[in-house]
MMTF fields as JSON, N, C-alpha, C and O atoms, coordinates in Angstrom:
{
  "mmtfVersion": "1.0.0",
  "mmtfProducer": "UNKNOWN",
  "numBonds": 455,
  "numAtoms": 456,
  "numGroups": 114,
  "numChains": 1,
  "numModels": 1,
  "chainsPerModel": [1],
  "groupsPerChain": [114],
  "chainIdList": ["A"],
  "bondAtomList": [4, 2, 8, 6, 12, 10, 16, 14, 20, 18, 24, 22, 28, 26, 32, 30, 36, 34, 40, 38, 44, 42, 48, 46, 52, 50, 56, 54, 60, 58, 64, 62, 68, 66, 72, 70, 76, 74, 80, 78, 84, 82, 88, 86, 92, 90, 96, 94, 100, 98, 104, 102, 108, 106, 112, 110, 116, 114, 120, 118, 124, 122, 128, 126, 132, 130, 136, 134, 140, 138, 144, 142, 148, 146, 152, 150, 156, 154, 160, 158, 164, 162, 168, 166, 172, 170, 176, 174, 180, 178, 184, 182, 188, 186, 192, 190, 196, 194, 200, 198, 204, 202, 208, 206, 212, 210, 216, 214, 220, 218, 224, 222, 228, 226, 232, 230, 236, 234, 240, 238, 244, 242, 248, 246, 252, 250, 256, 254, 260, 258, 264, 262, 268, 266, 272, 270, 276, 274, 280, 278, 284, 282, 288, 286, 292, 290, 296, 294, 300, 298, 304, 302, 308, 306, 312, 310, 316, 314, 320, 318, 324, 322, 328, 326, 332, 330, 336, 334, 340, 338, 344, 342, 348, 346, 352, 350, 356, 354, 360, 358, 364, 362, 368, 366, 372, 370, 376, 374, 380, 378, 384, 382, 388, 386, 392, 390, 396, 394, 400, 398, 404, 402, 408, 406, 412, 410, 416, 414, 420, 418, 424, 422, 428, 426, 432, 430, 436, 434, 440, 438, 444, 442, 448, 446, 452, 450],
  "bondOrderList": [1, 1, 1, 1, 1, 1, 1, 1, 1, 1, 1, 1, 1, 1, 1, 1, 1, 1, 1, 1, 1, 1, 1, 1, 1, 1, 1, 1, 1, 1, 1, 1, 1, 1, 1, 1, 1, 1, 1, 1, 1, 1, 1, 1, 1, 1, 1, 1, 1, 1, 1, 1, 1, 1, 1, 1, 1, 1, 1, 1, 1, 1, 1, 1, 1, 1, 1, 1, 1, 1, 1, 1, 1, 1, 1, 1, 1, 1, 1, 1, 1, 1, 1, 1, 1, 1, 1, 1, 1, 1, 1, 1, 1, 1, 1, 1, 1, 1, 1, 1, 1, 1, 1, 1, 1, 1, 1, 1, 1, 1, 1, 1, 1],
  "groupList": [{"groupName": "MET", "atomNameList": ["N", "CA", "C", "O"], "elementList": ["N", "C", "C", "O"], "formalChargeList": [0, 0, 0, 0], "bondAtomList": [1, 0, 2, 1, 3, 2], "bondOrderList": [1, 1, 2], "singleLetterCode": "M", "chemCompType": "L-PEPTIDE LINKING"}, {"groupName": "PRO", "atomNameList": ["N", "CA", "C", "O"], "elementList": ["N", "C", "C", "O"], "formalChargeList": [0, 0, 0, 0], "bondAtomList": [1, 0, 2, 1, 3, 2], "bondOrderList": [1, 1, 2], "singleLetterCode": "P", "chemCompType": "L-PEPTIDE LINKING"}, {"groupName": "VAL", "atomNameList": ["N", "CA", "C", "O"], "elementList": ["N", "C", "C", "O"], "formalChargeList": [0, 0, 0, 0], "bondAtomList": [1, 0, 2, 1, 3, 2], "bondOrderList": [1, 1, 2], "singleLetterCode": "V", "chemCompType": "L-PEPTIDE LINKING"}, {"groupName": "SER", "atomNameList": ["N", "CA", "C", "O"], "elementList": ["N", "C", "C", "O"], "formalChargeList": [0, 0, 0, 0], "bondAtomList": [1, 0, 2, 1, 3, 2], "bondOrderList": [1, 1, 2], "singleLetterCode": "S", "chemCompType": "L-PEPTIDE LINKING"}, {"groupName": "CYS", "atomNameList": ["N", "CA", "C", "O"], "elementList": ["N", "C", "C", "O"], "formalChargeList": [0, 0, 0, 0], "bondAtomList": [1, 0, 2, 1, 3, 2], "bondOrderList": [1, 1, 2], "singleLetterCode": "C", "chemCompType": "L-PEPTIDE LINKING"}, {"groupName": "ALA", "atomNameList": ["N", "CA", "C", "O"], "elementList": ["N", "C", "C", "O"], "formalChargeList": [0, 0, 0, 0], "bondAtomList": [1, 0, 2, 1, 3, 2], "bondOrderList": [1, 1, 2], "singleLetterCode": "A", "chemCompType": "L-PEPTIDE LINKING"}, {"groupName": "TYR", "atomNameList": ["N", "CA", "C", "O"], "elementList": ["N", "C", "C", "O"], "formalChargeList": [0, 0, 0, 0], "bondAtomList": [1, 0, 2, 1, 3, 2], "bondOrderList": [1, 1, 2], "singleLetterCode": "Y", "chemCompType": "L-PEPTIDE LINKING"}, {"groupName": "GLY", "atomNameList": ["N", "CA", "C", "O"], "elementList": ["N", "C", "C", "O"], "formalChargeList": [0, 0, 0, 0], "bondAtomList": [1, 0, 2, 1, 3, 2], "bondOrderList": [1, 1, 2], "singleLetterCode": "G", "chemCompType": "PEPTIDE LINKING"}, {"groupName": "PHE", "atomNameList": ["N", "CA", "C", "O"], "elementList": ["N", "C", "C", "O"], "formalChargeList": [0, 0, 0, 0], "bondAtomList": [1, 0, 2, 1, 3, 2], "bondOrderList": [1, 1, 2], "singleLetterCode": "F", "chemCompType": "L-PEPTIDE LINKING"}, {"groupName": "ASN", "atomNameList": ["N", "CA", "C", "O"], "elementList": ["N", "C", "C", "O"], "formalChargeList": [0, 0, 0, 0], "bondAtomList": [1, 0, 2, 1, 3, 2], "bondOrderList": [1, 1, 2], "singleLetterCode": "N", "chemCompType": "L-PEPTIDE LINKING"}, {"groupName": "ILE", "atomNameList": ["N", "CA", "C", "O"], "elementList": ["N", "C", "C", "O"], "formalChargeList": [0, 0, 0, 0], "bondAtomList": [1, 0, 2, 1, 3, 2], "bondOrderList": [1, 1, 2], "singleLetterCode": "I", "chemCompType": "L-PEPTIDE LINKING"}, {"groupName": "LYS", "atomNameList": ["N", "CA", "C", "O"], "elementList": ["N", "C", "C", "O"], "formalChargeList": [0, 0, 0, 0], "bondAtomList": [1, 0, 2, 1, 3, 2], "bondOrderList": [1, 1, 2], "singleLetterCode": "K", "chemCompType": "L-PEPTIDE LINKING"}, {"groupName": "ARG", "atomNameList": ["N", "CA", "C", "O"], "elementList": ["N", "C", "C", "O"], "formalChargeList": [0, 0, 0, 0], "bondAtomList": [1, 0, 2, 1, 3, 2], "bondOrderList": [1, 1, 2], "singleLetterCode": "R", "chemCompType": "L-PEPTIDE LINKING"}, {"groupName": "THR", "atomNameList": ["N", "CA", "C", "O"], "elementList": ["N", "C", "C", "O"], "formalChargeList": [0, 0, 0, 0], "bondAtomList": [1, 0, 2, 1, 3, 2], "bondOrderList": [1, 1, 2], "singleLetterCode": "T", "chemCompType": "L-PEPTIDE LINKING"}, {"groupName": "GLN", "atomNameList": ["N", "CA", "C", "O"], "elementList": ["N", "C", "C", "O"], "formalChargeList": [0, 0, 0, 0], "bondAtomList": [1, 0, 2, 1, 3, 2], "bondOrderList": [1, 1, 2], "singleLetterCode": "Q", "chemCompType": "L-PEPTIDE LINKING"}, {"groupName": "LEU", "atomNameList": ["N", "CA", "C", "O"], "elementList": ["N", "C", "C", "O"], "formalChargeList": [0, 0, 0, 0], "bondAtomList": [1, 0, 2, 1, 3, 2], "bondOrderList": [1, 1, 2], "singleLetterCode": "L", "chemCompType": "L-PEPTIDE LINKING"}, {"groupName": "HIS", "atomNameList": ["N", "CA", "C", "O"], "elementList": ["N", "C", "C", "O"], "formalChargeList": [0, 0, 0, 0], "bondAtomList": [1, 0, 2, 1, 3, 2], "bondOrderList": [1, 1, 2], "singleLetterCode": "H", "chemCompType": "L-PEPTIDE LINKING"}, {"groupName": "GLU", "atomNameList": ["N", "CA", "C", "O"], "elementList": ["N", "C", "C", "O"], "formalChargeList": [0, 0, 0, 0], "bondAtomList": [1, 0, 2, 1, 3, 2], "bondOrderList": [1, 1, 2], "singleLetterCode": "E", "chemCompType": "L-PEPTIDE LINKING"}, {"groupName": "TRP", "atomNameList": ["N", "CA", "C", "O"], "elementList": ["N", "C", "C", "O"], "formalChargeList": [0, 0, 0, 0], "bondAtomList": [1, 0, 2, 1, 3, 2], "bondOrderList": [1, 1, 2], "singleLetterCode": "W", "chemCompType": "L-PEPTIDE LINKING"}, {"groupName": "ASP", "atomNameList": ["N", "CA", "C", "O"], "elementList": ["N", "C", "C", "O"], "formalChargeList": [0, 0, 0, 0], "bondAtomList": [1, 0, 2, 1, 3, 2], "bondOrderList": [1, 1, 2], "singleLetterCode": "D", "chemCompType": "L-PEPTIDE LINKING"}],
  "groupTypeList": [0, 1, 2, 3, 4, 5, 6, 1, 7, 4, 8, 9, 10, 11, 12, 1, 11, 12, 13, 8, 3, 3, 7, 14, 13, 8, 15, 13, 8, 16, 12, 8, 1, 13, 16, 9, 1, 17, 12, 15, 11, 15, 18, 15, 15, 5, 15, 16, 15, 19, 10, 9, 13, 3, 17, 16, 5, 15, 10, 4, 11, 12, 2, 4, 3, 19, 16, 8, 8, 17, 19, 19, 8, 11, 1, 3, 14, 14, 7, 16, 12, 12, 6, 15, 11, 5, 3, 5, 2, 1, 3, 13, 8, 15, 14, 14, 13, 17, 2, 4, 0, 6, 6, 10, 12, 8, 9, 13, 3, 11, 5, 13, 7, 15],
  "groupIdList": [1, 2, 3, 4, 5, 6, 7, 8, 9, 10, 11, 12, 13, 14, 15, 16, 17, 18, 19, 20, 21, 22, 23, 24, 25, 26, 27, 28, 29, 30, 31, 32, 33, 34, 35, 36, 37, 38, 39, 40, 41, 42, 43, 44, 45, 46, 47, 48, 49, 50, 51, 52, 53, 54, 55, 56, 57, 58, 59, 60, 61, 62, 63, 64, 65, 66, 67, 68, 69, 70, 71, 72, 73, 74, 75, 76, 77, 78, 79, 80, 81, 82, 83, 84, 85, 86, 87, 88, 89, 90, 91, 92, 93, 94, 95, 96, 97, 98, 99, 100, 101, 102, 103, 104, 105, 106, 107, 108, 109, 110, 111, 112, 113, 114],
  "secStructList": [7, 7, 3, 3, 5, 7, 1, 6, 6, 7, 7, 7, 3, 3, 7, 1, 1, 7, 7, 5, 7, 6, 6, 1, 1, 5, 7, 7, 3, 3, 3, 7, 7, 6, 6, 7, 2, 2, 2, 2, 2, 2, 2, 2, 2, 2, 6, 6, 7, 7, 6, 6, 7, 7, 2, 2, 2, 2, 6, 6, 7, 3, 3, 3, 4, 4, 4, 1, 7, 4, 4, 4, 3, 3, 7, 7, 1, 1, 6, 6, 7, 7, 3, 3, 7, 6, 6, 7, 7, 7, 7, 7, 7, 7, 7, 2, 2, 2, 2, 2, 2, 2, 2, 2, 2, 2, 2, 2, 2, 2, 2, 2, 6, 7],
  "xCoordList": [108.013, 107.126, 107.076, 108.123, 105.886, 105.79, 106.235, 106.052, 106.809, 107.248, 106.158, 105.711, 105.728, 104.718, 105.363, 106.411, 104.731, 105.241, 105.116, 104.098, 106.162, 106.189, 105.494, 105.367, 105.039, 104.38, 103.016, 102.246, 102.696, 101.413, 100.222, 100.13, 99.327, 98.129, 98.313, 97.358, 99.515, 99.759, 99.678, 100.209, 99.016, 98.824, 99.456, 99.099, 100.399, 101.094, 102.008, 102.669, 102.032, 102.836, 103.724, 103.287, 104.975, 105.916, 105.596, 105.556, 105.373, 105.029, 106.14, 106.932, 106.201, 107.242, 107.182, 108.224, 105.982, 105.842, 105.707, 105.206, 106.155, 106.079, 104.623, 103.751, 104.384, 103.045, 103.071, 104.132, 101.901, 101.776, 101.118, 100.286, 101.505, 100.833, 99.595, 99.339, 98.84, 97.604, 97.872, 96.975, 99.077, 99.416, 99.957, 100.5, 99.827, 100.286, 101.799, 102.249, 102.569, 104.018, 104.426, 103.682, 105.605, 106.056, 106.204, 106.742, 105.727, 105.826, 107.14, 107.389, 107.983, 109.265, 109.334, 108.636, 110.172, 110.31, 111.752, 112.69, 111.916, 113.233, 113.58, 112.737, 114.847, 115.35, 115.535, 115.69, 115.515, 115.8, 117.292, 118.116, 117.644, 119.051, 119.811, 120.19, 120.027, 120.661, 122.12, 122.684, 122.731, 124.128, 124.273, 125.389, 123.155, 123.176, 122.257, 121.053, 122.801, 121.973, 121.06, 119.925, 121.54, 120.715, 119.507, 118.381, 119.76, 118.66, 117.714, 116.501, 118.26, 117.436, 116.467, 115.295, 116.952, 116.09, 114.937, 113.801, 115.226, 114.171, 113.141, 111.941, 113.608, 112.689, 111.788, 110.575, 112.386, 111.61, 110.577, 109.445, 110.964, 110.009, 108.884, 107.719, 109.222, 108.213, 107.219, 106.048, 107.688, 106.83, 106.214, 105.575, 106.413, 105.868, 106.342, 105.574, 107.615, 108.217, 109.151, 109.608, 109.432, 110.328, 111.729, 112.268, 112.323, 113.647, 114.736, 115.873, 114.404, 115.37, 115.207, 115.762, 114.453, 114.271, 115.631, 116.414, 115.904, 117.214, 117.354, 116.365, 118.6, 118.878, 118.368, 117.841, 118.524, 118.107, 116.608, 116.186, 115.815, 114.361, 113.984, 112.876, 114.882, 114.581, 115.096, 114.783, 115.874, 116.503, 115.48, 115.715, 114.375, 113.375, 112.283, 111.435, 112.286, 111.24, 111.596, 112.767, 110.552, 110.716, 109.64, 108.598, 109.914, 108.939, 108.715, 109.675, 107.462, 107.174, 107.316, 107.309, 107.443, 107.686, 106.518, 106.693, 105.338, 104.196, 104.442, 103.739, 105.426, 105.66, 106.857, 107.409, 107.243, 108.327, 107.846, 106.965, 108.434, 108.143, 109.006, 110.046, 108.584, 109.37, 110.772, 111.729, 110.894, 112.203, 113.139, 114.339, 112.616, 113.444, 114.208, 115.063, 113.91, 114.542, 115.599, 115.456, 116.661, 117.69, 117.138, 116.392, 117.491, 117.053, 117.631, 118.807, 116.803, 117.233, 117.764, 117.158, 118.886, 119.462, 119.304, 119.596, 118.844, 118.677, 117.279, 116.988, 116.432, 115.097, 114.264, 114.239, 113.579, 112.633, 113.178, 112.432, 114.459, 115.049, 115.116, 115.573, 114.662, 114.654, 115.45, 115.292, 116.3, 117.112, 116.752, 116.499, 116.732, 116.468, 117.736, 118.844, 117.564, 118.68, 119.068, 118.267, 120.285, 120.791, 120.013, 120.058, 119.305, 118.551, 117.081, 116.354, 116.633, 115.205, 114.715, 115.371, 113.546, 112.876, 111.405, 110.843, 110.756, 109.332, 108.537, 108.684, 107.703, 106.972, 105.573, 104.788, 105.224, 103.9, 102.925, 103.147, 101.87, 100.9, 99.738, 99.359, 99.176, 97.98, 96.821, 96.717, 95.966, 94.767, 93.89, 93.779, 93.285, 92.422, 91.301, 90.904, 90.781, 89.695, 90.157, 89.378, 91.431, 91.95, 91.962, 91.586, 92.39, 92.431, 91.017, 90.766, 90.091, 88.698, 88.064, 87.364, 88.301, 87.721, 88.248, 87.489, 89.544, 90.098, 89.454, 89.084, 89.313, 88.734, 87.31, 86.918, 86.536, 85.155, 85.137, 84.371, 85.99, 86.028, 86.467, 85.892, 87.494, 88.015, 86.949, 86.732, 86.297, 85.28, 84.043, 83.417, 83.671, 82.508, 82.791, 81.95, 83.984, 84.311, 84.459, 84.126, 84.947, 85.11, 83.736, 83.537, 82.785, 81.451, 80.684, 79.897, 80.895, 80.153, 80.875, 80.342, 82.1, 82.844, 83.529, 83.877, 83.734, 84.407, 85.892, 86.603],
  "yCoordList": [128.292, 127.141, 126.474, 126.153, 126.263, 125.647, 124.189, 123.491, 123.747, 122.368, 121.614, 122.041, 120.495, 119.684, 118.391, 117.977, 117.777, 116.544, 115.41, 115.283, 114.592, 113.483, 112.233, 111.246, 112.271, 111.105, 110.913, 111.869, 109.688, 109.461, 109.819, 109.363, 110.626, 111.011, 112.188, 112.604, 112.738, 113.899, 115.161, 115.2, 116.177, 117.401, 118.614, 119.753, 118.369, 119.474, 120.175, 119.534, 121.492, 122.317, 123.222, 123.818, 123.311, 124.202, 125.627, 125.949, 126.466, 127.865, 128.759, 128.322, 130.017, 130.918, 131.126, 131.229, 131.19, 131.323, 129.934, 129.015, 129.79, 128.483, 128.042, 128.829, 126.79, 126.237, 125.153, 124.652, 124.807, 123.809, 122.561, 122.635, 121.412, 120.169, 120.028, 120.881, 118.975, 118.78, 118.659, 118.925, 118.266, 118.141, 119.429, 119.407, 120.553, 121.864, 121.93, 122.623, 121.216, 121.35, 121.972, 121.91, 122.57, 123.158, 122.077, 121.0, 122.377, 121.458, 121.734, 122.861, 120.72, 120.877, 119.922, 118.909, 120.247, 119.428, 118.96, 119.724, 117.679, 117.06, 116.429, 115.827, 116.584, 116.049, 114.538, 113.971, 113.907, 112.483, 112.265, 113.081, 111.182, 110.921, 110.322, 109.151, 111.12, 110.623, 110.222, 109.492, 110.688, 110.357, 108.989, 108.498, 108.377, 107.094, 106.116, 106.099, 105.302, 104.433, 103.466, 103.235, 102.897, 101.952, 102.652, 102.161, 103.795, 104.553, 105.112, 105.146, 105.544, 106.048, 104.963, 105.239, 103.756, 102.648, 102.459, 102.222, 102.563, 102.442, 103.554, 103.312, 104.775, 105.898, 105.636, 105.829, 105.199, 104.944, 103.847, 103.95, 102.798, 101.725, 102.24, 101.904, 103.048, 103.592, 104.489, 104.557, 105.177, 106.087, 105.436, 106.103, 104.132, 103.375, 103.941, 104.017, 104.339, 104.826, 103.768, 102.889, 103.849, 102.907, 103.032, 104.135, 101.9, 101.957, 102.326, 102.592, 102.345, 102.738, 104.206, 104.633, 104.97, 106.392, 107.078, 106.866, 107.891, 108.55, 109.643, 110.229, 109.909, 110.985, 112.31, 113.132, 112.514, 113.766, 114.007, 115.146, 112.955, 113.086, 113.399, 113.869, 113.147, 113.347, 114.667, 115.023, 115.388, 116.623, 117.61, 118.205, 117.8, 118.796, 118.218, 118.964, 116.922, 116.303, 116.4, 116.361, 116.53, 116.609, 115.761, 115.472, 115.371, 114.654, 115.491, 115.917, 115.727, 116.579, 115.82, 114.589, 116.564, 116.004, 115.18, 114.442, 115.283, 114.48, 112.979, 112.169, 112.601, 111.191, 110.607, 109.578, 111.287, 110.806, 110.84, 111.623, 109.988, 109.999, 111.064, 111.443, 111.546, 112.542, 112.021, 112.795, 110.727, 110.128, 110.16, 109.932, 110.436, 110.503, 111.819, 111.961, 112.785, 114.098, 114.27, 113.778, 114.977, 115.352, 116.517, 117.34, 116.597, 117.752, 119.037, 119.095, 120.047, 121.324, 122.238, 122.371, 122.855, 123.798, 125.233, 126.176, 125.393, 126.735, 126.893, 126.396, 127.57, 127.888, 126.672, 125.678, 126.776, 125.743, 124.843, 124.055, 124.952, 124.13, 122.675, 122.394, 121.758, 120.345, 119.567, 119.766, 118.686, 117.839, 116.387, 115.97, 115.618, 114.194, 113.469, 113.868, 112.41, 111.538, 110.764, 110.618, 110.276, 109.532, 108.24, 107.692, 107.751, 106.5, 106.711, 105.734, 107.943, 108.232, 107.767, 107.967, 107.145, 106.693, 107.056, 106.841, 107.604, 107.934, 106.698, 105.632, 106.845, 105.667, 105.953, 105.016, 107.184, 107.494, 107.591, 108.351, 106.838, 106.831, 107.752, 107.889, 108.383, 109.196, 108.302, 107.156, 108.833, 108.097, 107.934, 108.856, 106.794, 106.545, 107.574, 107.977, 108.008, 108.983, 110.323, 111.025, 110.698, 111.957, 111.915, 112.887, 110.799, 110.655, 110.691, 111.352, 109.985, 109.963, 111.349, 111.757, 112.079, 113.415, 114.357, 115.154, 114.274, 115.124, 114.774, 115.67, 113.492, 113.041, 113.572, 114.029, 113.509, 114.003, 115.516, 116.007, 116.267, 117.734, 118.11, 119.008, 117.418, 117.735, 117.5, 118.351, 116.371, 116.048, 116.915, 117.242, 117.297, 118.175, 119.556, 120.124, 120.112, 121.44, 121.424, 122.406, 120.34, 120.212, 120.178, 120.792, 119.447, 119.314, 120.625, 120.931, 121.406, 122.667, 123.84, 124.948, 123.597, 124.654, 125.629, 126.733, 125.251, 126.125, 126.048, 126.726],
  "zCoordList": [102.881, 102.807, 104.185, 104.747, 104.734, 106.059, 106.034, 105.037, 107.121, 107.264, 108.001, 109.066, 107.437, 108.101, 108.59, 108.095, 109.549, 110.127, 109.106, 108.425, 109.01, 108.05, 108.568, 107.844, 109.826, 110.408, 109.74, 109.644, 109.272, 108.595, 109.489, 110.628, 108.964, 109.695, 110.627, 111.283, 110.706, 111.568, 110.707, 109.597, 111.225, 110.464, 111.142, 110.84, 112.062, 112.717, 111.719, 110.902, 111.8, 110.893, 111.728, 112.712, 111.314, 111.994, 111.581, 110.393, 112.56, 112.315, 112.864, 113.699, 112.395, 112.895, 114.404, 115.05, 114.978, 116.422, 117.014, 116.365, 118.243, 118.905, 119.039, 119.407, 118.738, 118.879, 119.944, 120.317, 120.421, 121.463, 120.898, 119.993, 121.446, 121.072, 121.953, 122.802, 121.761, 122.519, 124.017, 124.818, 124.414, 125.824, 126.417, 127.522, 125.719, 126.154, 126.406, 127.318, 125.604, 125.621, 124.296, 123.317, 124.268, 123.017, 121.96, 122.219, 120.787, 119.666, 118.961, 118.534, 118.835, 118.161, 116.98, 116.948, 116.018, 114.815, 114.699, 114.929, 114.335, 114.365, 113.025, 112.361, 112.646, 111.375, 111.45, 112.531, 110.299, 110.213, 110.483, 110.071, 111.166, 111.495, 110.311, 110.336, 109.293, 108.072, 108.288, 107.473, 109.37, 109.665, 110.344, 110.513, 110.729, 111.428, 110.679, 110.933, 109.763, 108.913, 109.675, 109.256, 110.791, 111.54, 112.159, 112.083, 112.764, 113.382, 112.326, 112.53, 111.21, 110.11, 109.64, 109.385, 109.53, 109.095, 110.091, 109.681, 111.398, 112.41, 112.273, 112.406, 112.007, 111.809, 110.6, 110.67, 109.5, 108.278, 108.507, 108.035, 109.23, 109.542, 110.437, 110.223, 111.433, 112.351, 111.625, 111.999, 110.584, 109.838, 108.604, 107.79, 108.479, 107.336, 106.007, 105.048, 105.952, 104.723, 104.167, 104.898, 102.888, 102.228, 102.823, 102.916, 103.228, 103.85, 102.843, 103.233, 101.57, 100.543, 100.133, 99.12, 100.911, 100.62, 100.66, 101.586, 99.664, 99.589, 100.639, 101.081, 101.034, 101.991, 101.451, 102.201, 100.167, 99.535, 99.733, 99.932, 99.679, 99.844, 101.298, 101.559, 102.229, 103.65, 104.206, 105.342, 103.428, 103.903, 104.449, 105.501, 103.781, 104.193, 105.084, 105.572, 105.305, 106.128, 107.605, 107.981, 108.442, 109.891, 110.563, 109.975, 111.806, 112.617, 113.87, 114.512, 114.222, 115.376, 116.683, 116.71, 117.749, 119.079, 119.614, 120.584, 119.016, 119.456, 119.282, 119.885, 118.469, 118.148, 118.889, 118.5, 119.964, 120.816, 122.26, 122.616, 123.083, 124.517, 125.174, 124.634, 126.333, 127.067, 127.375, 127.407, 127.6, 127.883, 126.687, 126.839, 125.503, 124.301, 124.187, 123.312, 125.062, 124.996, 126.076, 127.196, 125.718, 126.692, 127.506, 126.975, 128.781, 129.574, 128.984, 128.626, 128.892, 128.325, 129.421, 130.484, 129.151, 130.109, 129.63, 130.365, 128.406, 127.851, 127.277, 126.189, 127.995, 127.484, 127.135, 127.861, 126.003, 125.591, 124.49, 123.908, 124.201, 123.148, 123.617, 124.725, 122.772, 123.122, 122.093, 120.888, 122.574, 121.702, 121.94, 123.071, 120.851, 120.973, 121.4, 121.041, 122.163, 122.499, 121.244, 120.32, 121.219, 120.058, 119.815, 118.713, 120.819, 120.689, 120.327, 120.15, 120.214, 120.001, 118.635, 117.612, 118.651, 117.431, 117.587, 118.66, 116.547, 116.66, 117.066, 116.468, 118.075, 118.519, 119.022, 119.167, 119.293, 119.809, 118.649, 117.707, 118.715, 117.628, 117.964, 119.127, 116.937, 117.123, 117.531, 117.093, 118.362, 118.732, 117.488, 116.68, 117.341, 116.19, 116.124, 115.031, 117.275, 117.275, 116.724, 116.08, 116.97, 116.427, 114.909, 114.254, 114.351, 112.898, 112.334, 111.326, 112.979, 112.516, 112.591, 111.664, 113.684, 113.834, 112.761, 112.209, 112.459, 111.409, 110.076, 109.317, 109.78, 108.526, 108.382, 107.308, 109.467, 109.436, 109.207, 108.378, 109.949, 109.785, 108.376, 107.761, 107.86, 106.53, 105.467, 104.605, 105.524, 104.528, 104.659, 103.65, 105.878, 106.083, 105.516, 104.819, 105.81, 105.304, 103.792, 103.129, 103.245, 101.798, 101.116, 100.068, 101.731, 101.161, 101.243, 100.347, 102.297, 102.448, 101.806, 101.755, 101.309, 100.633, 101.567, 101.149, 102.829, 103.789, 103.679, 104.42]
}
């Protein structure tokens, strides 16, 4: 089952082969920091999720690298693997035009049966 980004309005999906984000960087997916309650609460607030969401409900959820700043990542010494810093919290928002364009494409294809 493919893993999709838990960020509201984001439609990035983790695929077996490496994919690129719109900025031509490798797209990576990151787990919720369930081991750090304070940081987890910040993640849930940033993603507009209920702060009382259980750890069990978050086990399979991921957030893609498009929602973090480059400064949120540790420098990689091995290939293309990217790790988040302990202080990283999702903060980059999708452009409103990206959301609108997706909505238009989705509804147009749905109406034409594509």
